[in-house]
PATI-746008 format. One record per residue (C-alpha): chain; x, y, z. Coordinates in nm, 2 decimals, always signed. Last residue first. Example, Ala and Ser with C-alpha at 12.3 -4.5 7.8 and 13.67 -1.06 7.14 Angstrom:
// residues 2
<c->A | x->+1.37 | y->-0.11 | z->+0.71>
<c->A | x->+1.23 | y->-0.45 | z->+0.78>
This chain:
// residues 315
<c->A | x->+2.54 | y->-3.34 | z->-0.47>
<c->A | x->+2.55 | y->-3.02 | z->-0.27>
<c->A | x->+2.25 | y->-2.80 | z->-0.24>
<c->A | x->+2.27 | y->-2.42 | z->-0.26>
<c->A | x->+2.51 | y->-2.15 | z->-0.14>
<c->A | x->+2.88 | y->-2.11 | z->-0.16>
<c->A | x->+2.88 | y->-1.87 | z->-0.44>
<c->A | x->+2.53 | y->-1.72 | z->-0.49>
<c->A | x->+2.30 | y->-1.90 | z->-0.74>
<c->A | x->+2.12 | y->-2.08 | z->-0.45>
<c->A | x->+1.98 | y->-1.75 | z->-0.31>
<c->A | x->+2.09 | y->-1.66 | z->+0.04>
<c->A | x->+1.79 | y->-1.58 | z->+0.26>
<c->A | x->+1.84 | y->-1.29 | z->+0.51>
<c->A | x->+1.50 | y->-1.13 | z->+0.43>
<c->A | x->+1.41 | y->-1.10 | z->+0.80>
<c->A | x->+1.69 | y->-1.21 | z->+1.03>
<c->A | x->+1.87 | y->-0.88 | z->+1.12>
<c->A | x->+1.53 | y->-0.71 | z->+1.11>
<c->A | x->+1.43 | y->-0.93 | z->+1.40>
<c->A | x->+1.66 | y->-0.72 | z->+1.62>
<c->A | x->+1.93 | y->-0.79 | z->+1.86>
<c->A | x->+2.04 | y->-1.11 | z->+1.70>
<c->A | x->+2.28 | y->-1.31 | z->+1.92>
<c->A | x->+2.19 | y->-1.63 | z->+1.74>
<c->A | x->+2.08 | y->-1.79 | z->+2.07>
<c->A | x->+1.88 | y->-1.48 | z->+2.15>
<c->A | x->+1.72 | y->-1.47 | z->+1.81>
<c->A | x->+1.62 | y->-1.83 | z->+1.84>
<c->A | x->+1.47 | y->-1.77 | z->+2.18>
<c->A | x->+1.26 | y->-1.48 | z->+2.05>
<c->A | x->+1.14 | y->-1.68 | z->+1.76>
<c->A | x->+1.05 | y->-1.97 | z->+1.99>
<c->A | x->+0.85 | y->-1.75 | z->+2.23>
<c->A | x->+0.65 | y->-1.62 | z->+1.93>
<c->A | x->+0.59 | y->-1.97 | z->+1.79>
<c->A | x->+0.48 | y->-2.10 | z->+2.13>
<c->A | x->+0.24 | y->-1.81 | z->+2.18>
<c->A | x->+0.09 | y->-1.85 | z->+1.83>
<c->A | x->+0.05 | y->-2.22 | z->+1.88>
<c->A | x->-0.15 | y->-2.19 | z->+2.21>
<c->A | x->-0.46 | y->-2.34 | z->+2.06>
<c->A | x->-0.27 | y->-2.65 | z->+1.94>
<c->A | x->-0.42 | y->-2.85 | z->+1.67>
<c->A | x->-0.69 | y->-2.61 | z->+1.57>
<c->A | x->-0.45 | y->-2.31 | z->+1.60>
<c->A | x->-0.20 | y->-2.49 | z->+1.38>
<c->A | x->-0.45 | y->-2.45 | z->+1.09>
<c->A | x->-0.38 | y->-2.08 | z->+1.08>
<c->A | x->-0.08 | y->-1.89 | z->+1.19>
<c->A | x->-0.04 | y->-1.57 | z->+0.99>
<c->A | x->+0.32 | y->-1.45 | z->+0.99>
<c->A | x->+0.37 | y->-1.09 | z->+0.91>
<c->A | x->+0.66 | y->-0.92 | z->+0.73>
<c->A | x->+0.78 | y->-1.23 | z->+0.53>
<c->A | x->+1.13 | y->-1.19 | z->+0.38>
<c->A | x->+1.27 | y->-1.54 | z->+0.29>
<c->A | x->+1.43 | y->-1.56 | z->+0.64>
<c->A | x->+1.10 | y->-1.46 | z->+0.81>
<c->A | x->+0.92 | y->-1.75 | z->+0.63>
<c->A | x->+1.19 | y->-2.00 | z->+0.74>
<c->A | x->+1.18 | y->-1.87 | z->+1.10>
<c->A | x->+0.80 | y->-1.93 | z->+1.12>
<c->A | x->+0.83 | y->-2.28 | z->+0.99>
<c->A | x->+1.10 | y->-2.35 | z->+1.25>
<c->A | x->+0.89 | y->-2.19 | z->+1.52>
<c->A | x->+0.62 | y->-2.44 | z->+1.44>
<c->A | x->+0.29 | y->-2.48 | z->+1.24>
<c->A | x->+0.31 | y->-2.22 | z->+0.96>
<c->A | x->+0.15 | y->-2.43 | z->+0.69>
<c->A | x->+0.02 | y->-2.16 | z->+0.46>
<c->A | x->+0.03 | y->-1.79 | z->+0.55>
<c->A | x->+0.27 | y->-1.50 | z->+0.49>
<c->A | x->+0.15 | y->-1.14 | z->+0.51>
<c->A | x->+0.38 | y->-0.95 | z->+0.27>
<c->A | x->+0.48 | y->-0.59 | z->+0.27>
<c->A | x->+0.62 | y->-0.49 | z->-0.08>
<c->A | x->+0.95 | y->-0.55 | z->-0.24>
<c->A | x->+0.80 | y->-0.65 | z->-0.57>
<c->A | x->+1.00 | y->-0.94 | z->-0.72>
<c->A | x->+1.19 | y->-1.06 | z->-0.42>
<c->A | x->+0.89 | y->-1.03 | z->-0.18>
<c->A | x->+0.66 | y->-1.21 | z->-0.43>
<c->A | x->+0.92 | y->-1.48 | z->-0.50>
<c->A | x->+1.00 | y->-1.55 | z->-0.14>
<c->A | x->+0.63 | y->-1.55 | z->-0.03>
<c->A | x->+0.55 | y->-1.77 | z->-0.33>
<c->A | x->+0.81 | y->-2.04 | z->-0.25>
<c->A | x->+0.72 | y->-2.04 | z->+0.12>
<c->A | x->+0.36 | y->-2.09 | z->+0.04>
<c->A | x->+0.43 | y->-2.39 | z->-0.19>
<c->A | x->+0.66 | y->-2.55 | z->+0.07>
<c->A | x->+0.40 | y->-2.49 | z->+0.34>
<c->A | x->+0.11 | y->-2.65 | z->+0.15>
<c->A | x->+0.12 | y->-2.99 | z->+0.32>
<c->A | x->+0.19 | y->-2.85 | z->+0.67>
<c->A | x->-0.17 | y->-2.70 | z->+0.70>
<c->A | x->-0.43 | y->-2.60 | z->+0.45>
<c->A | x->-0.63 | y->-2.76 | z->+0.17>
<c->A | x->-0.94 | y->-2.58 | z->+0.07>
<c->A | x->-1.24 | y->-2.80 | z->-0.01>
<c->A | x->-1.37 | y->-3.00 | z->-0.30>
<c->A | x->-1.66 | y->-3.23 | z->-0.39>
<c->A | x->-1.90 | y->-3.06 | z->-0.15>
<c->A | x->-2.07 | y->-3.22 | z->+0.16>
<c->A | x->-1.71 | y->-3.32 | z->+0.26>
<c->A | x->-1.58 | y->-3.67 | z->+0.28>
<c->A | x->-1.66 | y->-3.69 | z->-0.09>
<c->A | x->-1.85 | y->-4.00 | z->-0.20>
<c->A | x->-1.75 | y->-4.35 | z->-0.29>
<c->A | x->-1.95 | y->-4.46 | z->+0.01>
<c->A | x->-1.69 | y->-4.70 | z->+0.15>
<c->A | x->-1.39 | y->-4.54 | z->-0.01>
<c->A | x->-1.47 | y->-4.20 | z->+0.15>
<c->A | x->-1.29 | y->-3.96 | z->-0.08>
<c->A | x->-1.08 | y->-3.65 | z->+0.00>
<c->A | x->-1.05 | y->-3.34 | z->-0.22>
<c->A | x->-0.82 | y->-3.04 | z->-0.29>
<c->A | x->-0.82 | y->-2.68 | z->-0.37>
<c->A | x->-0.53 | y->-2.49 | z->-0.23>
<c->A | x->-0.57 | y->-2.26 | z->+0.07>
<c->A | x->-0.47 | y->-1.89 | z->+0.07>
<c->A | x->-0.11 | y->-1.79 | z->+0.01>
<c->A | x->+0.02 | y->-1.51 | z->+0.03>
<c->A | x->-0.12 | y->-1.18 | z->+0.16>
<c->A | x->+0.00 | y->-0.89 | z->-0.05>
<c->A | x->+0.09 | y->-0.53 | z->+0.02>
<c->A | x->-0.01 | y->-0.16 | z->+0.01>
<c->A | x->-0.28 | y->-0.18 | z->-0.26>
<c->A | x->-0.26 | y->+0.09 | z->-0.53>
<c->A | x->-0.42 | y->-0.06 | z->-0.83>
<c->A | x->-0.07 | y->-0.12 | z->-0.98>
<c->A | x->-0.02 | y->-0.37 | z->-0.70>
<c->A | x->-0.30 | y->-0.58 | z->-0.85>
<c->A | x->-0.14 | y->-0.60 | z->-1.19>
<c->A | x->+0.19 | y->-0.72 | z->-1.06>
<c->A | x->+0.03 | y->-0.96 | z->-0.81>
<c->A | x->-0.17 | y->-1.12 | z->-1.10>
<c->A | x->+0.15 | y->-1.19 | z->-1.29>
<c->A | x->+0.33 | y->-1.32 | z->-0.98>
<c->A | x->+0.05 | y->-1.54 | z->-0.88>
<c->A | x->+0.00 | y->-1.71 | z->-1.22>
<c->A | x->-0.35 | y->-1.86 | z->-1.18>
<c->A | x->-0.62 | y->-1.78 | z->-0.93>
<c->A | x->-0.59 | y->-2.11 | z->-0.75>
<c->A | x->-0.22 | y->-2.02 | z->-0.69>
<c->A | x->-0.37 | y->-1.80 | z->-0.41>
<c->A | x->-0.38 | y->-1.43 | z->-0.34>
<c->A | x->-0.50 | y->-1.21 | z->-0.05>
<c->A | x->-0.47 | y->-0.84 | z->-0.15>
<c->A | x->-0.35 | y->-0.63 | z->+0.15>
<c->A | x->-0.48 | y->-0.28 | z->+0.22>
<c->A | x->-0.36 | y->-0.01 | z->+0.46>
<c->A | x->-0.66 | y->+0.21 | z->+0.55>
<c->A | x->-0.72 | y->+0.52 | z->+0.35>
<c->A | x->-1.04 | y->+0.38 | z->+0.22>
<c->A | x->-1.28 | y->+0.37 | z->-0.07>
<c->A | x->-1.04 | y->+0.41 | z->-0.37>
<c->A | x->-0.83 | y->+0.12 | z->-0.25>
<c->A | x->-1.14 | y->-0.10 | z->-0.20>
<c->A | x->-1.28 | y->-0.02 | z->-0.54>
<c->A | x->-0.94 | y->-0.06 | z->-0.71>
<c->A | x->-0.91 | y->-0.41 | z->-0.56>
<c->A | x->-1.26 | y->-0.51 | z->-0.68>
<c->A | x->-1.20 | y->-0.37 | z->-1.03>
<c->A | x->-0.87 | y->-0.55 | z->-1.05>
<c->A | x->-1.02 | y->-0.88 | z->-0.96>
<c->A | x->-1.30 | y->-0.82 | z->-1.20>
<c->A | x->-1.07 | y->-0.76 | z->-1.49>
<c->A | x->-0.86 | y->-1.06 | z->-1.40>
<c->A | x->-1.15 | y->-1.30 | z->-1.44>
<c->A | x->-1.12 | y->-1.57 | z->-1.18>
<c->A | x->-1.30 | y->-1.36 | z->-0.91>
<c->A | x->-1.65 | y->-1.48 | z->-0.97>
<c->A | x->-1.56 | y->-1.85 | z->-0.97>
<c->A | x->-1.29 | y->-1.80 | z->-0.71>
<c->A | x->-1.48 | y->-1.64 | z->-0.43>
<c->A | x->-1.83 | y->-1.50 | z->-0.50>
<c->A | x->-2.14 | y->-1.69 | z->-0.59>
<c->A | x->-1.97 | y->-2.03 | z->-0.56>
<c->A | x->-1.76 | y->-2.01 | z->-0.25>
<c->A | x->-1.51 | y->-2.27 | z->-0.13>
<c->A | x->-1.19 | y->-2.17 | z->-0.30>
<c->A | x->-1.15 | y->-1.84 | z->-0.12>
<c->A | x->-0.91 | y->-1.64 | z->-0.34>
<c->A | x->-0.98 | y->-1.26 | z->-0.36>
<c->A | x->-1.00 | y->-1.20 | z->+0.01>
<c->A | x->-0.90 | y->-0.83 | z->+0.05>
<c->A | x->-0.72 | y->-0.80 | z->+0.38>
<c->A | x->-0.80 | y->-0.46 | z->+0.53>
<c->A | x->-0.59 | y->-0.26 | z->+0.77>
<c->A | x->-0.58 | y->-0.08 | z->+1.10>
<c->A | x->-0.94 | y->-0.11 | z->+1.23>
<c->A | x->-1.03 | y->+0.03 | z->+1.57>
<c->A | x->-1.00 | y->+0.42 | z->+1.54>
<c->A | x->-1.03 | y->+0.38 | z->+1.16>
<c->A | x->-1.38 | y->+0.25 | z->+1.19>
<c->A | x->-1.54 | y->+0.47 | z->+0.93>
<c->A | x->-1.30 | y->+0.35 | z->+0.67>
<c->A | x->-1.44 | y->+0.01 | z->+0.77>
<c->A | x->-1.78 | y->+0.09 | z->+0.62>
<c->A | x->-1.63 | y->+0.25 | z->+0.31>
<c->A | x->-1.42 | y->-0.05 | z->+0.23>
<c->A | x->-1.71 | y->-0.29 | z->+0.28>
<c->A | x->-1.93 | y->-0.08 | z->+0.05>
<c->A | x->-1.66 | y->-0.08 | z->-0.22>
<c->A | x->-1.62 | y->-0.46 | z->-0.20>
<c->A | x->-2.00 | y->-0.49 | z->-0.23>
<c->A | x->-2.01 | y->-0.26 | z->-0.53>
<c->A | x->-1.74 | y->-0.47 | z->-0.71>
<c->A | x->-1.97 | y->-0.77 | z->-0.67>
<c->A | x->-1.97 | y->-1.09 | z->-0.48>
<c->A | x->-1.77 | y->-0.94 | z->-0.19>
<c->A | x->-1.50 | y->-1.04 | z->+0.05>
<c->A | x->-1.34 | y->-0.88 | z->+0.35>
<c->A | x->-1.07 | y->-0.97 | z->+0.60>
<c->A | x->-1.03 | y->-0.71 | z->+0.88>
<c->A | x->-0.68 | y->-0.64 | z->+1.02>
<c->A | x->-0.69 | y->-0.53 | z->+1.38>
<c->A | x->-0.40 | y->-0.40 | z->+1.59>
<c->A | x->-0.47 | y->-0.51 | z->+1.95>
<c->A | x->-0.66 | y->-0.26 | z->+2.18>
<c->A | x->-0.90 | y->-0.52 | z->+2.33>
<c->A | x->-1.16 | y->-0.26 | z->+2.41>
<c->A | x->-1.19 | y->-0.16 | z->+2.05>
<c->A | x->-1.19 | y->-0.52 | z->+1.94>
<c->A | x->-1.50 | y->-0.59 | z->+2.16>
<c->A | x->-1.68 | y->-0.28 | z->+2.03>
<c->A | x->-1.61 | y->-0.38 | z->+1.67>
<c->A | x->-1.76 | y->-0.73 | z->+1.72>
<c->A | x->-2.12 | y->-0.66 | z->+1.80>
<c->A | x->-2.25 | y->-0.37 | z->+1.60>
<c->A | x->-2.00 | y->-0.35 | z->+1.32>
<c->A | x->-1.98 | y->-0.72 | z->+1.28>
<c->A | x->-2.36 | y->-0.76 | z->+1.28>
<c->A | x->-2.40 | y->-0.50 | z->+1.01>
<c->A | x->-2.12 | y->-0.65 | z->+0.80>
<c->A | x->-2.25 | y->-1.00 | z->+0.78>
<c->A | x->-2.32 | y->-1.29 | z->+1.02>
<c->A | x->-2.04 | y->-1.51 | z->+0.89>
<c->A | x->-1.99 | y->-1.83 | z->+0.70>
<c->A | x->-1.72 | y->-1.78 | z->+0.44>
<c->A | x->-1.79 | y->-2.11 | z->+0.26>
<c->A | x->-1.68 | y->-2.36 | z->+0.53>
<c->A | x->-1.54 | y->-2.60 | z->+0.28>
<c->A | x->-1.23 | y->-2.71 | z->+0.48>
<c->A | x->-0.96 | y->-2.97 | z->+0.40>
<c->A | x->-0.70 | y->-3.04 | z->+0.67>
<c->A | x->-0.33 | y->-3.08 | z->+0.73>
<c->A | x->-0.07 | y->-3.33 | z->+0.65>
<c->A | x->-0.24 | y->-3.67 | z->+0.63>
<c->A | x->-0.58 | y->-3.51 | z->+0.59>
<c->A | x->-0.85 | y->-3.40 | z->+0.84>
<c->A | x->-1.20 | y->-3.31 | z->+0.70>
<c->A | x->-1.41 | y->-3.00 | z->+0.76>
<c->A | x->-1.73 | y->-2.92 | z->+0.58>
<c->A | x->-1.97 | y->-3.20 | z->+0.68>
<c->A | x->-2.21 | y->-3.02 | z->+0.68>
<c->A | x->-2.37 | y->-2.77 | z->+0.44>
<c->A | x->-2.18 | y->-2.46 | z->+0.31>
<c->A | x->-2.19 | y->-2.12 | z->+0.46>
<c->A | x->-2.49 | y->-1.95 | z->+0.62>
<c->A | x->-2.37 | y->-1.61 | z->+0.49>
<c->A | x->-2.49 | y->-1.28 | z->+0.63>
<c->A | x->-2.48 | y->-0.99 | z->+0.38>
<c->A | x->-2.20 | y->-0.75 | z->+0.33>
<c->A | x->-1.93 | y->-1.01 | z->+0.37>
<c->A | x->-1.67 | y->-1.04 | z->+0.65>
<c->A | x->-1.38 | y->-1.29 | z->+0.64>
<c->A | x->-1.28 | y->-1.41 | z->+0.99>
<c->A | x->-1.06 | y->-1.15 | z->+1.15>
<c->A | x->-0.69 | y->-1.09 | z->+1.13>
<c->A | x->-0.54 | y->-1.01 | z->+1.47>
<c->A | x->-0.22 | y->-0.82 | z->+1.52>
<c->A | x->+0.13 | y->-0.84 | z->+1.68>
<c->A | x->-0.01 | y->-1.08 | z->+1.93>
<c->A | x->+0.08 | y->-1.03 | z->+2.30>
<c->A | x->-0.25 | y->-0.85 | z->+2.36>
<c->A | x->-0.45 | y->-1.16 | z->+2.26>
<c->A | x->-0.31 | y->-1.35 | z->+2.56>
<c->A | x->-0.37 | y->-1.70 | z->+2.43>
<c->A | x->-0.52 | y->-2.01 | z->+2.57>
<c->A | x->-0.83 | y->-1.90 | z->+2.76>
<c->A | x->-0.89 | y->-1.61 | z->+2.52>
<c->A | x->-0.92 | y->-1.84 | z->+2.23>
<c->A | x->-1.29 | y->-1.80 | z->+2.17>
<c->A | x->-1.28 | y->-1.43 | z->+2.26>
<c->A | x->-1.39 | y->-1.26 | z->+1.94>
<c->A | x->-1.46 | y->-1.41 | z->+1.60>
<c->A | x->-1.29 | y->-1.75 | z->+1.61>
<c->A | x->-0.92 | y->-1.79 | z->+1.54>
<c->A | x->-0.90 | y->-1.99 | z->+1.22>
<c->A | x->-1.12 | y->-1.79 | z->+0.98>
<c->A | x->-0.85 | y->-1.54 | z->+0.87>
<c->A | x->-0.50 | y->-1.65 | z->+0.95>
<c->A | x->-0.36 | y->-1.53 | z->+1.29>
<c->A | x->-0.09 | y->-1.28 | z->+1.36>
<c->A | x->+0.27 | y->-1.29 | z->+1.48>
<c->A | x->+0.52 | y->-1.03 | z->+1.35>
<c->A | x->+0.59 | y->-0.85 | z->+1.68>
<c->A | x->+0.51 | y->-0.52 | z->+1.86>
<c->A | x->+0.34 | y->-0.39 | z->+1.55>
<c->A | x->+0.40 | y->-0.05 | z->+1.38>
<c->A | x->+0.16 | y->+0.06 | z->+1.10>
<c->A | x->+0.24 | y->+0.36 | z->+0.88>
<c->A | x->+0.44 | y->+0.15 | z->+0.63>
<c->A | x->+0.46 | y->-0.19 | z->+0.77>
<c->A | x->+0.69 | y->-0.20 | z->+1.07>
<c->A | x->+0.75 | y->-0.51 | z->+1.28>
<c->A | x->+0.90 | y->-0.48 | z->+1.62>
<c->A | x->+1.06 | y->-0.80 | z->+1.75>
<c->A | x->+1.34 | y->-0.62 | z->+1.93>
<c->A | x->+1.51 | y->-0.89 | z->+2.14>
<c->A | x->+1.60 | y->-0.81 | z->+2.50>
<c->A | x->+1.92 | y->-0.97 | z->+2.62>
């Protein structure tokens, strides 16, 4: 039995709900030997900034008991390089492309939006990174103030007709309150959640295991938090949601689909198993076949809240 995994997000139609979290899948063909890119529903790029960024000093990645800490700092070669060298590759690839963007000022967000508006034949959507916890000039320290968050989002929305997703993290504060205000600026959906700020200490040196004190925690450790927020955001606002945060197995993916996620962004799992996206996609299809589900729409959003009769935990 053929399973219909088609995922529709407003004007965008994807063959399936599997994508990759920004910054975890290289910049072009690094994973080509492990994954057939054309089988992915979409690709989300590493976050692009107007100017090149060297990122934070080494060491900037550290394994934890249930995931990893990273303090990469949005390292990238900048907008001009991306347009010149990466866009042609993605154009030939033909896979729906979501470009992650971040700016240090409202003007930079506007410039990025305008630039990618001019690439509508290749780029399908923008993910507005409002929540990277590893950047000082931009990222959280700049974006903490709600007024500036809203200004940045509005600048992107006003500068493009592309679909736009605002990427949020609990590091920004009350996710639901911020999401409500952001959605009023006209974005099409939300990306939930980014990493959570954490730290790891070398007990010998009494110093951080990273060059910085803190890094972004990702992987299985944050999955319950991510699952909760995806469910709450979807229930509260009924908008398209890109889910990320600890999606490491088909079971994880199914849980996020059940609570309503539209796209599943696989991140840290790519470092552990480069073929993770393929395995998760195959697993979703196999589950639907076992459950005799003809379409993914029969599964998505099927969660039964605990307050309903016959649901919830038993003591």
